[in-house]
N, C-alpha and C positions, 0 to 999 in steps of 0.2 A: 727442246726436240728445237728447230729453226726451222720454219716458213721459207719453200725453196719457190716455189710457183700457185701461177693458183689458172688455170684453167674450165673450159664445159668444154662434154663433151654426148654425147645422143648418140638415146640405144640405136642399134639398127633393123630390130627390129617391131617392137610399137613407139619410137619416136620421142622419148620422156628423154628431158631433160637435166642436164648437171652441172652444177658449177666441185669444184671437183680442185680440193689442197695438197698437196703435190708438200710433204716436206721430210726433211732427210733425218734417218733414224744415227741411233749409237748400234743398236746391234739391229741384225736382218731381220726384215718379214717375208713371209711365203702368203699371200694370202689372193681371197681375189671377192672383184663383187660381181652382182647380177640386177641387176634392175632389176632394182623397186615393185611393180604393176606388169610385169613378162618372165620375168623370170631368167631373159636370155644373157648371157655371158655378156663382159663386158669390155672388163680387166683383170687382168693375174700376171700380179709381179714376184718376186723373188731377190728379195739384194736390199739395198740399206737404206730407202724410198718407203715414207707408205703415204696411201695415201686414202683421202676424207671425202665422202658426197655427197650431195647435195644433192636434193631436191630439189630443179628450179619448175 
């Protein structure tokens, strides 16, 4: 895995903040991330990039 970028994302429902690391993957990833506080869908993806969310 190779780190591509890092950015911040915020839940549009409860405003919980997340630090997000975007990484290039060899295989395709089909996943989604829901807010750990309220369950609101924050991001959905399907491709050769994966996202790791850290609560801030």
